[in-house]
MDTraj code that builds the backbone (N, CA, C; nanometers):
import mdtraj as md
import numpy as np

residues = "MET LYS LYS LYS ILE LEU ILE LEU ALA ALA VAL LEU ALA LEU VAL ALA VAL MET ALA LEU PRO LEU PHE ALA LEU ALA ALA ALA ILE ALA PRO SER LEU GLY THR ALA ALA ASN PHE GLY VAL LEU GLY ALA THR THR VAL THR ASN THR GLY ALA THR VAL ILE THR GLY ASP LEU GLY VAL SER PRO GLY THR ALA ILE THR GLY PHE GLN PRO ALA PRO LEU ASN THR ILE THR GLY PRO GLY THR VAL THR ALA GLY LEU VAL ILE VAL THR GLY THR ILE TYR ALA GLY GLY THR VAL ALA ALA GLN ALA GLN VAL ASP ALA ALA ILE ALA TYR ASN ALA LEU ILE ALA GLN ALA PRO ASN THR THR TYR ASN PRO ILE GLN GLU ILE GLY GLY LEU THR LEU THR PRO GLY VAL TYR SER PHE PRO SER SER ALA GLN ILE THR ALA GLY PRO VAL THR LEU ASN PHE GLN ASN ASN PRO ASN ALA ILE PHE ILE PHE GLN VAL GLY SER THR LEU ILE THR GLY VAL GLY SER GLN VAL ILE VAL ILE ASN ALA GLY ASN ASN VAL SER PRO GLY ALA ASN VAL TYR TRP ALA VAL GLY SER SER ALA THR ILE GLY VAL GLY SER".split()
xyz = np.array([
    [0.3066, -1.8973, 1.5258],
    [0.3263, -1.7727, 1.6119],
    [0.4349, -1.6518, 1.5571],
    [0.5408, -1.7086, 1.5247],
    [0.6338, -1.6210, 1.4622],
    [0.5633, -1.5304, 1.3528],
    [0.4945, -1.5992, 1.2630],
    [0.4362, -1.5183, 1.1532],
    [0.3212, -1.4279, 1.2058],
    [0.2396, -1.4539, 1.3099],
    [0.1750, -1.3600, 1.3547],
    [0.2344, -1.2476, 1.4242],
    [0.3430, -1.2633, 1.4730],
    [0.4390, -1.1776, 1.5330],
    [0.4852, -1.0567, 1.4378],
    [0.5198, -1.1347, 1.3198],
    [0.5824, -1.0370, 1.2160],
    [0.4784, -0.9662, 1.1320],
    [0.3725, -1.0148, 1.1283],
    [0.2616, -0.9386, 1.0580],
    [0.2216, -0.8245, 1.1616],
    [0.1929, -0.8433, 1.2929],
    [0.1757, -0.7350, 1.3884],
    [0.2754, -0.6233, 1.3831],
    [0.4086, -0.6725, 1.3707],
    [0.5055, -0.5690, 1.3580],
    [0.5070, -0.4925, 1.2228],
    [0.4659, -0.5490, 1.1273],
    [0.4474, -0.4839, 0.9967],
    [0.3300, -0.3831, 0.9995],
    [0.2259, -0.4240, 1.0630],
    [0.1195, -0.3383, 1.0837],
    [0.1438, -0.2243, 1.1678],
    [0.2206, -0.2339, 1.2929],
    [0.2683, -0.1381, 1.3672],
    [0.3517, -0.0209, 1.2854],
    [0.4319, -0.0863, 1.2080],
    [0.5162, -0.0060, 1.1257],
    [0.4422, 0.0906, 1.0466],
    [0.3439, 0.0243, 0.9692],
    [0.2754, 0.0992, 0.8759],
    [0.1918, 0.2055, 0.9522],
    [0.1323, 0.1823, 1.0578],
    [0.0575, 0.2702, 1.1227],
    [0.1444, 0.3918, 1.1817],
    [0.2681, 0.3590, 1.2074],
    [0.3671, 0.4808, 1.2438],
    [0.4030, 0.5633, 1.1149],
    [0.4071, 0.4990, 1.0174],
    [0.4491, 0.5757, 0.8829],
    [0.3298, 0.6574, 0.8449],
    [0.1992, 0.5998, 0.8552],
    [0.0700, 0.6750, 0.8151],
    [0.0467, 0.7940, 0.9025],
    [0.0982, 0.7750, 1.0375],
    [0.0741, 0.8943, 1.1361],
    [0.1363, 1.0116, 1.1182],
    [0.2716, 1.0011, 1.0399],
    [0.3470, 1.1286, 1.0092],
    [0.2663, 1.2253, 0.9380],
    [0.2173, 1.2055, 0.8206],
    [0.1340, 1.3137, 0.7494],
    [0.0371, 1.3650, 0.8429],
    [-0.0325, 1.2950, 0.8974],
    [-0.1527, 1.3289, 0.9948],
    [-0.1004, 1.4383, 1.0863],
    [0.0266, 1.4029, 1.1695],
    [0.0829, 1.4972, 1.2353],
    [0.1290, 1.6382, 1.1853],
    [0.1538, 1.6190, 1.0579],
    [0.2102, 1.7273, 0.9923],
    [0.1056, 1.8350, 0.9615],
    [-0.0282, 1.7955, 0.9549],
    [-0.1451, 1.8686, 0.9134],
    [-0.1709, 1.9786, 1.0322],
    [-0.0971, 1.9509, 1.1486],
    [-0.1069, 2.0488, 1.2476],
    [-0.0575, 2.1771, 1.2363],
    [0.0283, 2.2014, 1.1475],
    [0.0885, 2.3200, 1.1066],
    [0.0647, 2.3625, 0.9621],
    [0.0280, 2.4956, 0.9474],
    [0.0016, 2.5484, 0.8058],
    [0.1112, 2.5133, 0.7157],
    [0.0809, 2.4811, 0.5961],
    [0.1619, 2.4536, 0.4794],
    [0.1462, 2.5269, 0.3537],
    [0.2572, 2.6091, 0.3301],
    [0.2665, 2.7013, 0.2113],
    [0.2456, 2.6528, 0.0881],
    [0.1423, 2.6689, -0.0136],
    [0.1328, 2.6144, -0.1447],
    [0.2309, 2.6739, -0.2412],
    [0.2426, 2.5884, -0.3536],
    [0.3148, 2.6669, -0.4598],
    [0.2127, 2.7309, -0.5515],
    [0.2602, 2.8469, -0.5823],
    [0.1616, 2.9488, -0.6585],
    [0.1855, 2.9434, -0.8178],
    [0.3118, 2.8747, -0.8405],
    [0.3166, 2.8565, -1.0062],
    [0.3421, 3.0095, -1.0477],
    [0.2713, 3.0072, -1.1640],
    [0.2859, 3.1659, -1.2416],
    [0.1877, 3.2541, -1.1874],
    [0.1053, 3.1978, -1.1097],
    [0.0123, 3.2839, -1.0307],
    [0.0863, 3.3983, -0.9399],
    [0.2130, 3.3548, -0.8967],
    [0.2621, 3.4324, -0.8041],
    [0.3369, 3.5691, -0.8657],
    [0.3202, 3.5794, -1.0062],
    [0.3487, 3.7077, -1.0763],
    [0.2427, 3.8151, -1.0631],
    [0.1246, 3.7583, -1.0157],
    [0.0080, 3.8493, -1.0163],
    [-0.0406, 3.9192, -0.9028],
    [-0.0401, 4.0555, -0.8874],
    [-0.1042, 4.1193, -0.7700],
    [-0.2516, 4.0934, -0.7666],
    [-0.3156, 4.0941, -0.8854],
    [-0.4703, 4.0581, -0.8849],
    [-0.4874, 3.9829, -1.0119],
    [-0.5682, 3.8750, -0.9626],
    [-0.6026, 3.7811, -1.0785],
    [-0.7610, 3.7398, -1.0459],
    [-0.8585, 3.7718, -1.1386],
    [-0.9950, 3.7512, -1.1510],
    [-1.0341, 3.6399, -1.2360],
    [-1.1456, 3.6000, -1.2287],
    [-1.2144, 3.4971, -1.2987],
    [-1.2928, 3.5517, -1.4211],
    [-1.3952, 3.6409, -1.3882],
    [-1.4893, 3.6922, -1.4580],
    [-1.4590, 3.8306, -1.5003],
    [-1.4450, 3.9088, -1.4153],
    [-1.3939, 4.0563, -1.4472],
    [-1.3285, 4.1018, -1.3171],
    [-1.2435, 4.2230, -1.3485],
    [-1.2022, 4.2905, -1.2368],
    [-1.2306, 4.4447, -1.2363],
    [-1.2830, 4.4850, -1.1304],
    [-1.3388, 4.6170, -1.1427],
    [-1.2743, 4.7114, -1.0211],
    [-1.2264, 4.8463, -1.0488],
    [-1.1655, 4.8952, -0.9425],
    [-1.2273, 5.0358, -0.9507],
    [-1.2597, 5.1165, -0.8479],
    [-1.2843, 5.2474, -0.8323],
    [-1.1749, 5.3243, -0.7494],
    [-1.1366, 5.4621, -0.8108],
    [-1.0452, 5.5283, -0.7309],
    [-0.8975, 5.5060, -0.7949],
    [-0.8093, 5.5850, -0.7214],
    [-0.6605, 5.5761, -0.7494],
    [-0.6015, 5.4579, -0.6862],
    [-0.5429, 5.3659, -0.7531],
    [-0.4931, 5.2429, -0.6805],
    [-0.3660, 5.2045, -0.7599],
    [-0.2728, 5.1577, -0.6844],
    [-0.1404, 5.1086, -0.7403],
    [-0.1297, 4.9568, -0.7109],
    [-0.1201, 4.8826, -0.8078],
    [-0.1206, 4.7360, -0.7964],
    [0.0376, 4.6955, -0.8433],
    [0.1105, 4.6173, -0.7370],
    [0.2328, 4.5674, -0.7680],
    [0.2196, 4.4469, -0.8135],
    [0.2797, 4.4140, -0.9406],
    [0.2862, 4.2753, -1.0137],
    [0.1840, 4.2899, -1.1327],
    [0.1622, 4.1684, -1.1938],
    [0.0610, 4.1763, -1.2975],
    [-0.0699, 4.1696, -1.2696],
    [-0.1697, 4.2062, -1.3448],
    [-0.3066, 4.1945, -1.3270],
    [-0.3678, 4.1107, -1.4485],
    [-0.4529, 4.0362, -1.4166],
    [-0.5270, 3.9605, -1.5103],
    [-0.6596, 3.9005, -1.4776],
    [-0.7248, 3.8524, -1.6019],
    [-0.8607, 3.7984, -1.5702],
    [-0.8689, 3.6868, -1.6780],
    [-0.9248, 3.5629, -1.6481],
    [-0.9657, 3.4585, -1.7161],
    [-1.0592, 3.3617, -1.6642],
    [-1.1531, 3.2916, -1.7041],
    [-1.1794, 3.3007, -1.8523],
    [-1.2548, 3.4386, -1.9118],
    [-1.2981, 3.5213, -1.8015],
    [-1.3643, 3.6476, -1.8623],
    [-1.2431, 3.7274, -1.9157],
    [-1.2867, 3.8394, -1.9844],
    [-1.1899, 3.9311, -2.0633],
    [-1.1981, 4.0728, -2.0228],
    [-1.3091, 4.1047, -1.9338],
    [-1.3445, 4.2610, -1.9075],
    [-1.2697, 4.3053, -1.7662],
    [-1.2014, 4.4300, -1.7875],
    [-1.1273, 4.4771, -1.6716],
    [-1.1811, 4.6370, -1.6805],
    [-1.2040, 4.6881, -1.5663],
    [-1.2574, 4.8220, -1.5656],
    [-1.1841, 4.9048, -1.4536],
    [-1.1499, 5.0380, -1.4804],
    [-1.0883, 5.1266, -1.4037],
    [-0.9402, 5.1449, -1.4029],
    [-0.8754, 5.1060, -1.5257],
    [-0.7432, 5.1074, -1.5213],
    [-0.6921, 5.2258, -1.6266],
    [-0.5677, 5.2880, -1.5884],
    [-0.5236, 5.3722, -1.7008],
    [-0.4920, 5.3024, -1.8196],
    [-0.5084, 5.3823, -1.9330],
    [-0.4701, 5.3063, -2.0596],
    [-0.3224, 5.3018, -2.0980],
    [-0.2858, 5.2474, -2.2112],
    [-0.1481, 5.2578, -2.2553],
    [-0.1275, 5.4032, -2.3008],
    [0.0005, 5.4454, -2.2835],
    [0.1160, 5.3744, -2.2505],
    [0.1370, 5.3682, -2.0959],
    [0.0434, 5.4293, -2.0096],
    [0.0698, 5.4259, -1.8684],
    [0.0637, 5.2788, -1.8136],
    [-0.0038, 5.2077, -1.8607],
    [-0.0231, 5.0669, -1.8485],
    [0.0188, 4.9838, -1.9517],
    [0.0962, 4.8700, -1.9513],
    [0.1336, 4.7703, -2.0487],
    [-0.0103, 4.6814, -2.0601],
    [-0.0751, 4.6703, -2.1562],
    [-0.1941, 4.5760, -2.1824],
    [-0.1804, 4.4787, -2.3005],
    [-0.2198, 4.3553, -2.2938],
    [-0.2357, 4.2548, -2.3813],
    [-0.3520, 4.1808, -2.3555],
    [-0.3851, 4.1221, -2.4517],
    [-0.5002, 4.0090, -2.4563],
    [-0.6000, 4.0544, -2.5436],
    [-0.7071, 3.9742, -2.5664],
    [-0.8174, 3.9810, -2.6580],
    [-0.9282, 4.0671, -2.6021],
    [-0.9288, 4.1008, -2.4608],
    [-1.0472, 4.1673, -2.4005],
    [-1.0340, 4.3005, -2.3911],
    [-1.1069, 4.3682, -2.3099],
    [-1.1128, 4.5207, -2.3184],
    [-1.0825, 4.5736, -2.1734],
    [-1.0321, 4.6826, -2.1887],
    [-0.9718, 4.7348, -2.0415],
    [-1.0654, 4.8889, -2.0591],
    [-1.1157, 4.9120, -1.9561],
    [-1.2053, 5.0496, -1.9646],
    [-1.1267, 5.1443, -1.8679],
    [-1.1180, 5.2780, -1.9139],
    [-1.0207, 5.3647, -1.8644],
    [-1.0703, 5.3936, -1.7155],
    [-0.9608, 5.4089, -1.6281],
    [-0.9869, 5.4640, -1.4794],
    [-0.8581, 5.5177, -1.4297],
    [-0.8329, 5.4918, -1.2997],
    [-0.7027, 5.5693, -1.2457],
    [-0.6015, 5.4607, -1.1889],
    [-0.6250, 5.3293, -1.2145],
    [-0.5252, 5.2298, -1.1542],
    [-0.3951, 5.2121, -1.2284],
    [-0.2791, 5.2218, -1.1807],
    [-0.1512, 5.1949, -1.2262],
    [-0.1077, 5.0501, -1.1940],
    [-0.0624, 4.9675, -1.2741],
    [-0.0226, 4.8416, -1.2413],
    [0.1174, 4.8316, -1.2991],
    [0.2113, 4.7944, -1.2079],
    [0.3513, 4.7998, -1.2230],
    [0.4066, 4.6913, -1.3159],
    [0.3248, 4.5724, -1.3306],
    [0.3489, 4.4737, -1.4267],
    [0.2675, 4.4982, -1.5581],
    [0.2188, 4.3912, -1.6239],
    [0.1394, 4.3841, -1.7298],
    [-0.0182, 4.3432, -1.6964],
    [-0.1058, 4.4174, -1.7848],
    [-0.2611, 4.3825, -1.7511],
    [-0.2839, 4.2928, -1.8717],
    [-0.3388, 4.1594, -1.8369],
    [-0.3589, 4.0540, -1.9231],
    [-0.5226, 4.0452, -1.9202],
    [-0.5813, 4.0995, -2.0262],
    [-0.7334, 4.0860, -2.0441],
    [-0.7615, 3.9767, -2.1203],
    [-0.7545, 3.8559, -2.0583],
    [-0.7787, 3.7304, -2.1126],
    [-0.6470, 3.6791, -2.1611],
    [-0.6616, 3.5810, -2.2436],
    [-0.5479, 3.5106, -2.3109],
    [-0.4628, 3.4043, -2.2276],
    [-0.3644, 3.3605, -2.3053],
    [-0.2887, 3.2257, -2.2379],
    [-0.2323, 3.2355, -2.1039],
    [-0.1683, 3.3568, -2.0999],
    [-0.0760, 3.3658, -1.9566],
    [-0.1853, 3.3883, -1.8510],
    [-0.3033, 3.4543, -1.8614],
    [-0.3911, 3.4626, -1.7488],
    [-0.4635, 3.3438, -1.7358],
    [-0.4808, 3.2582, -1.8414],
    [-0.5483, 3.1293, -1.8340],
    [-0.4411, 3.0318, -1.7472],
    [-0.3215, 3.0359, -1.7882],
    [-0.2287, 2.9410, -1.7072],
    [-0.2264, 2.9735, -1.5657],
    [-0.2277, 3.1104, -1.5203],
    [-0.2098, 3.1587, -1.3894],
    [-0.3372, 3.1173, -1.3229],
    [-0.4490, 3.1172, -1.3847],
    [-0.5859, 3.0541, -1.3165],
    [-0.5605, 2.9301, -1.2890],
    [-0.5135, 2.8269, -1.3894],
    [-0.4762, 2.6921, -1.3529],
    [-0.4098, 2.6804, -1.2302],
    [-0.2870, 2.7463, -1.2227],
    [-0.2027, 2.7413, -1.1165],
    [-0.2620, 2.8011, -0.9706],
    [-0.3310, 2.9095, -0.9907],
    [-0.4077, 2.9515, -0.8617],
    [-0.5133, 2.8397, -0.8192],
    [-0.5701, 2.7921, -0.9018],
    [-0.6739, 2.6847, -0.8786],
    [-0.6191, 2.5723, -0.7999],
    [-0.4938, 2.5218, -0.8500],
    [-0.4160, 2.4321, -0.7566],
    [-0.3730, 2.4747, -0.6267],
    [-0.3171, 2.6022, -0.6201],
    [-0.2947, 2.6538, -0.4758],
    [-0.4037, 2.6705, -0.3931],
    [-0.5113, 2.6999, -0.4445],
    [-0.6485, 2.7236, -0.3715],
    [-0.6895, 2.5894, -0.3122],
    [-0.6876, 2.4903, -0.3803],
    [-0.7312, 2.3674, -0.3368],
    [-0.6350, 2.3063, -0.2359],
    [-0.4980, 2.3218, -0.2448],
    [-0.4157, 2.2914, -0.1432],
    [-0.4335, 2.3614, -0.0224],
    [-0.4783, 2.5014, -0.0321],
    [-0.5033, 2.5751, 0.0994],
    [-0.6284, 2.5147, 0.1698],
    [-0.7378, 2.5047, 0.0897],
    [-0.8768, 2.4629, 0.1625],
    [-0.8724, 2.3279, 0.2006],
    [-0.7753, 2.2371, 0.1587],
    [-0.7810, 2.0940, 0.1884],
    [-0.7158, 2.0816, 0.3489],
    [-0.6443, 2.1807, 0.3855],
    [-0.5716, 2.1578, 0.5270],
    [-0.6496, 2.1976, 0.6346],
    [-0.6536, 2.0881, 0.7308],
    [-0.7102, 2.1111, 0.8631],
    [-0.7042, 2.2318, 0.9324],
    [-0.8042, 2.2928, 0.9703],
    [-0.8064, 2.4085, 1.0366],
    [-0.7590, 2.3853, 1.1777],
    [-0.6911, 2.4695, 1.2319],
    [-0.6658, 2.4928, 1.3928],
    [-0.7898, 2.5557, 1.4614],
    [-0.8467, 2.6600, 1.3958],
    [-0.9627, 2.7392, 1.4522],
    [-1.0592, 2.7568, 1.3508],
    [-1.1820, 2.7098, 1.3884],
    [-1.3074, 2.7260, 1.3091],
    [-1.3840, 2.8369, 1.3821],
    [-1.4391, 2.9351, 1.3080],
    [-1.5079, 3.0552, 1.3597],
    [-1.6579, 3.0295, 1.3284],
    [-1.7472, 3.1130, 1.3610],
    [-1.8910, 3.1291, 1.3286],
    [-1.8856, 3.1472, 1.1856],
    [-2.0063, 3.1093, 1.1241],
    [-2.0289, 3.1300, 0.9841],
    [-1.9891, 3.2666, 0.9381],
    [-2.0488, 3.3688, 1.0217],
    [-1.9888, 3.5214, 0.9843],
    [-1.9172, 3.5602, 1.0943],
    [-1.7929, 3.5988, 1.0617],
    [-1.7246, 3.6516, 1.1682],
    [-1.6339, 3.7602, 1.1433],
    [-1.6456, 3.8681, 1.2471],
    [-1.5619, 3.9817, 1.2473],
    [-1.4277, 3.9422, 1.3095],
    [-1.3189, 3.9713, 1.2610],
    [-1.1767, 3.9504, 1.3098],
    [-1.0984, 4.0760, 1.3289],
    [-1.1716, 4.1967, 1.3009],
    [-1.0966, 4.3074, 1.3360],
    [-1.0967, 4.3289, 1.4942],
    [-0.9633, 4.3745, 1.5370],
    [-0.9373, 4.3948, 1.6622],
    [-0.8786, 4.2644, 1.7353],
    [-0.8436, 4.1579, 1.6528],
    [-0.7961, 4.0286, 1.7129],
    [-0.6598, 4.0235, 1.6875],
    [-0.5916, 3.9688, 1.7742],
    [-0.4464, 3.9125, 1.7472],
    [-0.4327, 3.7741, 1.7346],
    [-0.3751, 3.7264, 1.6133],
    [-0.3868, 3.5808, 1.5879],
    [-0.2330, 3.5204, 1.5666],
    [-0.2266, 3.4065, 1.5988],
    [-0.0882, 3.3477, 1.5892],
    [-0.0852, 3.2463, 1.4566],
    [0.0255, 3.1964, 1.4265],
    [0.0333, 3.1133, 1.2909],
    [-0.0704, 3.0052, 1.3116],
    [-0.1205, 2.9656, 1.1941],
    [-0.2034, 2.8444, 1.1803],
    [-0.3092, 2.8501, 1.0538],
    [-0.4118, 2.7687, 1.0726],
    [-0.5088, 2.7599, 0.9695],
    [-0.6440, 2.8114, 1.0313],
    [-0.7091, 2.9042, 0.9633],
    [-0.8259, 2.9785, 1.0277],
    [-0.9450, 2.9376, 0.9307],
    [-1.0577, 2.8743, 0.9885],
    [-1.1660, 2.8329, 0.8856],
    [-1.3006, 2.9368, 0.9143],
    [-1.3490, 2.9942, 0.8134],
    [-1.4615, 3.0782, 0.8320],
    [-1.5765, 3.0202, 0.7359],
    [-1.6635, 2.9284, 0.7892],
    [-1.7667, 2.8482, 0.7017],
    [-1.8374, 2.9437, 0.5828],
    [-1.8474, 3.0889, 0.6169],
    [-1.9175, 3.1629, 0.5425],
    [-1.8459, 3.2883, 0.5034],
    [-1.8342, 3.3792, 0.6004],
    [-1.7813, 3.5152, 0.5677],
    [-1.6971, 3.5579, 0.6839],
    [-1.5845, 3.6313, 0.6322],
    [-1.4947, 3.6941, 0.7306],
    [-1.5071, 3.8535, 0.6932],
    [-1.4835, 3.9275, 0.8010],
    [-1.4949, 4.0716, 0.7790],
    [-1.3934, 4.1533, 0.8567],
    [-1.3137, 4.2456, 0.8237],
    [-1.2175, 4.3281, 0.9083],
    [-1.2970, 4.4875, 0.8803],
    [-1.3722, 4.5025, 0.9901],
    [-1.4351, 4.6444, 0.9911],
    [-1.4311, 4.6993, 1.1232],
    [-1.3760, 4.6310, 1.2323],
    [-1.3684, 4.6770, 1.3708],
    [-1.2266, 4.7045, 1.4210],
    [-1.1430, 4.7400, 1.3345],
    [-1.0154, 4.7526, 1.3746],
    [-0.9178, 4.6696, 1.3016],
    [-0.7869, 4.6835, 1.3227],
    [-0.6887, 4.6043, 1.2562],
    [-0.6840, 4.4528, 1.3047],
    [-0.6379, 4.3910, 1.2061],
    [-0.6118, 4.2296, 1.2553],
    [-0.4522, 4.2383, 1.2630],
    [-0.4106, 4.1816, 1.3904],
    [-0.2673, 4.1651, 1.4109],
    [-0.2166, 4.0308, 1.3943],
    [-0.1184, 3.9891, 1.3056],
    [-0.0858, 3.8631, 1.3087],
    [0.0539, 3.8581, 1.3692],
    [0.0650, 3.7728, 1.4646],
    [0.1745, 3.7552, 1.5610],
    [0.2603, 3.6387, 1.5116],
    [0.3916, 3.6622, 1.4427],
    [0.4591, 3.5676, 1.3993],
    [0.5386, 3.4899, 1.5022],
    [0.5448, 3.5378, 1.6197],
    [0.6093, 3.4775, 1.7413],
    [0.7477, 3.4560, 1.7002],
    [0.8186, 3.5540, 1.6443],
    [0.9579, 3.5597, 1.6066],
    [1.0088, 3.4340, 1.5136],
    [0.9151, 3.3884, 1.4521],
    [0.9380, 3.2655, 1.3559],
    [0.9254, 3.3183, 1.2071],
    [1.0250, 3.3466, 1.1338],
    [1.0223, 3.4119, 1.0029],
    [0.9389, 3.3243, 0.8983],
    [0.9381, 3.1767, 0.9303],
    [0.8846, 3.0966, 0.8475],
    [0.7361, 3.0555, 0.8619],
    [0.6782, 3.1286, 0.9825],
    [0.5438, 3.1116, 1.0214],
    [0.4456, 3.1071, 0.9089],
    [0.3350, 3.0420, 0.8939],
    [0.2462, 3.0559, 0.7869],
    [0.1067, 3.0931, 0.8506],
    [0.0271, 3.1819, 0.7955],
    [-0.1119, 3.2000, 0.8250],
    [-0.1948, 3.1648, 0.6990],
    [-0.3038, 3.0785, 0.7194],
    [-0.3957, 3.0396, 0.6256],
    [-0.5424, 3.0893, 0.6648],
    [-0.6134, 3.1583, 0.5814],
    [-0.7563, 3.2008, 0.6009],
    [-0.8560, 3.1362, 0.4963],
    [-0.9188, 3.0397, 0.5639],
    [-1.0108, 2.9583, 0.4697],
    [-1.1446, 3.0228, 0.4729],
    [-1.1859, 3.1081, 0.3816],
    [-1.3129, 3.1831, 0.3748],
    [-1.4089, 3.1124, 0.2867],
    [-1.5370, 3.0490, 0.3177],
    [-1.6159, 2.9743, 0.2307],
    [-1.6606, 3.0596, 0.1255],
    [-1.7146, 3.1790, 0.1579],
    [-1.7872, 3.2749, 0.0604],
    [-1.7265, 3.4164, 0.0503],
    [-1.7338, 3.4987, 0.1341],
    [-1.7083, 3.6264, 0.1143],
    [-1.5982, 3.6965, 0.2205],
    [-1.5004, 3.7805, 0.1795],
    [-1.4080, 3.8504, 0.2700],
    [-1.4541, 3.9940, 0.2217],
    [-1.4832, 4.0836, 0.3459],
    [-1.5027, 4.2201, 0.3314],
    [-1.4100, 4.3005, 0.4269],
    [-1.3444, 4.3907, 0.3792],
    [-1.2752, 4.4894, 0.4501],
    [-1.3303, 4.6207, 0.4441],
    [-1.3038, 4.6886, 0.5737],
    [-1.3753, 4.8305, 0.5754],
    [-1.2939, 4.9175, 0.5218],
    [-1.3292, 5.0454, 0.5123],
    [-1.2357, 5.1392, 0.4658],
    [-1.1170, 5.1801, 0.5637],
    [-0.9961, 5.1830, 0.5096],
    [-0.9036, 5.2033, 0.5828],
    [-0.8452, 5.0949, 0.6872],
    [-0.8970, 4.9566, 0.6443],
    [-0.8626, 4.8529, 0.7528],
    [-0.7224, 4.8204, 0.7315],
    [-0.6748, 4.7258, 0.8312],
    [-0.5255, 4.6935, 0.8270],
    [-0.5176, 4.5530, 0.8600],
    [-0.4112, 4.4887, 0.8055],
    [-0.3391, 4.3608, 0.8753],
    [-0.2195, 4.3847, 0.8998],
    [-0.1816, 4.3849, 1.0266],
    [-0.0446, 4.4236, 1.0982],
    [0.0294, 4.3152, 1.1188],
    [0.1592, 4.2861, 1.0787],
    [0.2490, 4.1800, 1.1355],
    [0.3221, 4.2392, 1.2439],
    [0.3413, 4.1526, 1.3384],
    [0.4501, 4.1696, 1.4456],
    [0.5316, 4.0368, 1.4799],
    [0.6394, 4.0684, 1.5465],
    [0.7429, 3.9772, 1.5708],
    [0.7691, 3.8740, 1.4585],
    [0.8125, 3.9325, 1.3368],
    [0.8316, 3.8479, 1.2214],
    [0.9748, 3.7954, 1.2051],
    [1.0548, 3.8133, 1.3125],
    [1.1943, 3.7708, 1.3151],
    [1.2648, 3.8593, 1.2013],
    [1.3351, 3.7666, 1.1111],
    [1.4204, 3.8364, 1.0099],
    [1.3523, 3.8425, 0.8823],
    [1.2456, 3.7997, 0.8796],
    [1.1433, 3.8060, 0.7753],
    [1.1136, 3.9462, 0.6974],
    [1.1644, 3.9807, 0.5939],
    [1.1563, 4.1190, 0.5415],
    [1.0490, 4.1221, 0.4627],
    [0.9610, 4.0193, 0.4122],
    [0.8232, 4.0216, 0.3646],
    [0.7396, 3.9315, 0.4274],
    [0.6969, 3.9575, 0.5410],
    [0.5973, 3.8481, 0.6092],
    [0.4737, 3.8347, 0.5427],
    [0.4227, 3.9431, 0.4500],
    [0.2981, 3.9240, 0.3814],
    [0.3024, 3.8263, 0.2991],
    [0.4063, 3.7518, 0.2344],
    [0.4279, 3.6422, 0.1517],
    [0.3751, 3.5112, 0.2227],
    [0.3716, 3.5184, 0.3495],
    [0.3417, 3.3955, 0.4370],
    [0.1940, 3.3946, 0.4707],
    [0.1337, 3.4789, 0.4300],
    [-0.0203, 3.4965, 0.4746],
    [-0.1027, 3.4667, 0.3348],
    [-0.1929, 3.3826, 0.3501],
    [-0.2819, 3.3276, 0.2385],
    [-0.4389, 3.3452, 0.2863],
    [-0.5060, 3.4195, 0.1892],
    [-0.6664, 3.4316, 0.1957],
    [-0.7112, 3.3457, 0.0942],
    [-0.7804, 3.2290, 0.1204],
    [-0.8380, 3.1534, 0.0230],
    [-1.0057, 3.1797, 0.0274],
    [-1.0550, 3.2731, -0.0610],
    [-1.1939, 3.3200, -0.0561],
    [-1.2832, 3.2430, -0.1692],
    [-1.3728, 3.1838, -0.1239],
    [-1.4507, 3.0979, -0.2099],
    [-1.5362, 3.1792, -0.3321],
    [-1.5801, 3.2985, -0.2924],
    [-1.6597, 3.3755, -0.3965],
    [-1.6120, 3.4988, -0.4328],
    [-1.6239, 3.6042, -0.3329],
    [-1.5810, 3.7387, -0.3594],
    [-1.5071, 3.7934, -0.2514],
    [-1.4099, 3.8979, -0.2806],
    [-1.3328, 3.9680, -0.2028],
    [-1.3679, 4.1094, -0.2203],
    [-1.4334, 4.1911, -0.1261],
    [-1.4560, 4.3266, -0.1365],
    [-1.3632, 4.4060, -0.0564],
    [-1.2560, 4.4702, -0.0932],
    [-1.1653, 4.5398, -0.0247],
    [-1.1876, 4.6939, -0.0165],
    [-1.2055, 4.7573, 0.0921],
    [-1.2486, 4.8747, 0.1263],
    [-1.1382, 4.9674, 0.0898],
    [-1.1932, 5.1093, 0.0577],
    [-1.0776, 5.2141, 0.0136],
    [-0.9831, 5.2217, 0.1141],
    [-0.8768, 5.2325, 0.0788],
    [-0.7531, 5.2661, 0.1717],
    [-0.7018, 5.1478, 0.2589],
    [-0.7615, 5.0271, 0.2345],
    [-0.7281, 4.8988, 0.3060],
    [-0.5697, 4.8678, 0.2870],
])
top = md.Topology()
chain = top.add_chain()
for i, resn in enumerate(residues, 1):
    res = top.add_residue(resn, chain, resSeq=i)
    for name in ("N", "CA", "C"):
        top.add_atom(name, md.element.get_by_symbol(name[0]), res)
traj = md.Trajectory(xyz[None], top)
């Protein structure tokens, strides 16, 4: 009888330990970005821009090597084996048209992406969902197919928690309209709340002019 009681106690203790990570899934968890954190834009096949744009941080593409619509050197610092077609974009960091730096950033970005999409969603929307005009609170939001911001700004309410995390899991496509906005409110003492907002997009992101 004592052996049975001890075994039952051990099983209950194991269940209690196993329940802890399941409970933690209720809150969004920020991934490590590794070297990808240095990039304002990181593409896989190509990066194309039209119009005047300023990108803060590095810009890279890998395993592709084609970048279109960027100011040539010396206005931009450009490295790598690929090609950069002239345009109006200024990059505050370095443009990596392929090469080892962009390749490593892609490895780190893939790790971060997998960590983002593995998290259990707090809210699951319709396959194609308009989120313009909504006010959202911290958590994980899942869009099985597409999300779009075309009907007004999206407001992210941090609820006075500077460490709050927002994760948007978009299965295929993210589209933002011309002049669309993502607005943060009640961010507490967080001076850079945008760093706590993650968009994990499966296929393509089309960002409207002036977004």
